N, C-alpha and C positions, 0 to 999 in steps of 0.2 A: 331306037338310036343307042348305038354300039358306041364303044369304043371311045378310050381317053381322048376325048378333044379339045384343041387351043379355045380360048377363053379370050373374047374382045369385052374389055372392061365398058369402053365408051358404047357400045352394043345394045349387051347386056341390062346397065346400069336404070333405063328408066323403069322396065318392065322388074327387074329385081328390088327397083324402090316400093311399088306396087304391093308385089305379091310380100315383103317385108310388112307392109302396115294391115294389109290382108287378115295374114295369119297372126296379130294382136286377137283379133277374134275369136278362130278359134284357142288360139294361146290363153287369153286370159281366163276361161273355163279352168282350164286346169290351177286355176288360184281358190278354188274354193272346195279341191281337195284333200285331204291330207297333207299336210308339209312334211316333204323327204329331206333331210339335212342335205345342204348347200344347191339346193329348189334339184333336187335331184325326178321330184314330181311333176314337173311342167312341159319336160322335152318332150318335144313334137318326135315322132318316129318317119323313119322314111319307107316308105309303102312300094309296095310295085311297079308305084303309078302316079308318084306324089306323096304327101306327106301327110299325115294326122297324128290328132288326139288321143292320147291313152282314152282305154274307158275312162267315164266321166259320170257320175252322177246329182241328178239333178232331181228331189223329193224319188217319187218312186221310177222316175224314169232313169233309163240309162241308155247314154249314146257319144257316139264319135260324131267330130269332123273331121271328115277328108278331102282335101286340095287334091284332086285328080289335077295333075297336072298335065298330063298327057288326054288327056278329054276337054281341058278349059273344063273343067266344071270344079265347085263346091258340093258335095254332097252330105247331109248328115244321117247318121244310121242311128236310131234308134230304137228302144223297146216299142215304142207308139205310133213306130211307122219310118218315114223316110221321106228325105227331099232333098231335090238339087236346084241351085244356083248356077249361072253360066257365069265364067271370069273374059271377062273382056274389057277395054277400056271405059272408063269411067271415073267416080268419084268414090274414096272409102266411106263417104257419110251414106251416098247414094246406094253403096253394095251393103250395109251395117243397116237401114232401114230396111232396104229387102230382105236379108237375112234373121232380126229379129220377126219380120210377120210371116217368114214361111214357117219360123221354127215355134210359133204360140203356139200354134195346131197340138201339135205333139209333146204340149207342155213342158219345156225350154224356158226359163225366163231369158229377159234382155242380161247385160252383162252388169255387174256391181261396178266397173268403171270404166271409164272411157278413155283415160291417161296414156299416154307413149311416151313413158319416164326415160325408154333408152334409144329413141331416136328425138337427136337434138331440134328442138323447136317447135318439133310437130301437134299441131291440136289435138284436141279430144277423137276420139273417133267420128262424132255424128256430129263432128266440124269441119272435117276435113273435108270440103269442096273444091279443095281443086281437081280437074279432071287432069287423069294421067294414062297413057299409054299401056297397051297389053297387045306384047306377043307372042303369040301359040310356039312358033320357033324357038323363042326365046326360053319361053316355058322349061318349054323338051328339053334344051341343052342346061337350065336348072339341073331338071330331075336327073338327069345320066350323070351332070358333078356330085352332086350329091350321092346318088345307088353307089357308084364308085368309090369316093371316100367314105361311104357308110362302111362298106362293106371291107376294107383298110383299116380303119378303125375297129374294126369288130371285132379281125382277126388278130391288132396289137392288143387291145383288151382282154382275151381270151382268156392267158395263164394266168393273171392277177388277183394276188390269193385277198388282197385287202377291198374296203369299199367304193365301188366303180358304178355308179349311176350309166343307164343303159345310154348308148350312143345316141344322139337326136339333136335334134335342134334347139338351139337355147332360142326361143322366138323373139323373147325383148330384145335380142341384136341381128337377130336370122343368121347367127352363122349355127356349121354342126359340127358338133366338139364330144370331146371323151377324156376323159378327166377321172384320174386315181389319189385317194385321196390315202394317208398314211395312217390315218388317226390320232396325230398329236394335235392338237387345237391351236392358235394361235390366236390372238386379238387384233380383228382388222384396224384400220386406221380411223378415228372416231369421225374424220370429218369426209369420208365414204360414203354416199348415197343407202341407206338400208338396205336395198336388193344385193347391194355387193356386199355390205358386210355382209349379210348371210350366205354370201356364196365364196365366203373368203376367213371362213372363221376356224380353218381348219390348212394344212401342210395339204399344196394340191399339186400334182402336177399335169398341164390339160396339154393336149393336140387337137385343132381343130381347122376348118377351111370359112374364108369369108368368102365375098365374089365382089372387095373390094371397096372404098371408099377415100374421101377426101384427102385423110391421111397417107392412104396406101390404096392409090389410083391403081389397080390391078385385081384377079383376083388371086388368094395368094393360103397356101396353108401355113398356120402358127401354131407356136408353142410357148408355154411357159412354164417358169417352176417360182410358187410360190411357197414362205420366202423365197425371194432372189438371192443363188447364190454367189459369191463373185466367182470367177474365172469362163465365166460364158464370151466373149467377148475373144477369146483365142482358142473355145473348147472344140473338138471336131465333132460336128455332127451328121457326119457319114454321106452327105450328099453336096456337090462342091457349089453349087446354087444356093446354099444356105445360109442367108448372114444375121447376124446380131443386130437389134437395135433400140438400145440404151432409151433412144427417146419416148418407146413405147412398150416399152419391157418385153418385148416378143423375139420370139427366132422365127424368120420369116421366110418361106420359100414358095418361089411362085408356084403357082399351079401349070402353066406353062411350061417350067424347065422340067416337072413330072411328068407331062401329057408326053414331053420328046422324047422322055427317058426309054430307055428297052426294052421296063419291066415297071410301070408307074405304081400298080401294085406292091410290090416289092421294093421299089422307092422309099413310098410313104409308108411303111412298115419301121425299112430302116430307119427312119426317119425319126420316127417316134421312140423306138430303141435308144435311140443314141439321147435323144432329151431325157429319156428316164435313166438313163446313165450314166447324165450328167446330173443327176439329182441324186444319184447315188454315191457318185465322186466326187461332188463338189461341195452338196447341200444334205450331206450326215443323213440321208435316207438309209433305210436297212435296206439291205442284200437279198433281205429271206423271203421276201411277197409275192418274189413270180415264180411259178413252176414253170416246166418244161412246155413247149408249144406242142401239140398234135393236133391231129383234128378225132372228130367224135367216133372214125372207127376203129383207131389206133386202140383209143380207150376203152373201147367195147372187149377188143380183147388182150389189153394188158393191165393189171394193177398200177394206173401213172401214178399213185400217194403210197404206194409202196416202199 
């Protein structure tokens, strides 16, 4: 599947919801790995055929969980072997049971926790017995959107000299994100859940992609600056369809507006650049953390930091 295609929230939502819940299975294994500031250790990478965990370790076994959306299957690749399970309609509990049975001979233990705190009202994975649909065509649309957005976010991130976790899916909320930190700590609100406090203990600029939710029922690019500076409501974010939503603390750009633009990739990079410029102009971020944007061949011929 190629091109930036329009996405219809109502038609993709059931399959996206199912994938979101199944992504918790592979995602939660990242919690057993060393903690990276602001959850940089947990992100799932977009792959040529879906998305996958980073390299994981369980005792002497190294493994990764790969959600191969173009093949409608989940493959666990381990130093001790490999196994695949089909993706299709069914319950999360049923899939998790089959997953645990399949990976046990590889020496991979069950998850240590089965709660899903970022999915409102979700039961533990092994108690989520609701039968849910799965459409392969929608899964392929999801992959295409993730692949295009990840490419644009990676271009945006490349010249940043500060701390920036790799571009990837934050599986708790099933959002693809790219974040920049300037090194200045902040004290997060005490009434936030622990996972949010650990993610918001430094000044941050983040851009991302969501496939929609009840509060914003459409696929959209989002951005936020924390702490939130004043003046965002009147700032020019470089793309006319961009809107400031104070009730959510988000700068929002509809996916379909980007897909319909003459150069969607450049539109996303321009939007993200302007969000960062808002942090510098309105939020007192340092203005010396960006290098010039070059491709690798340029850097091989020129001393870019001379």
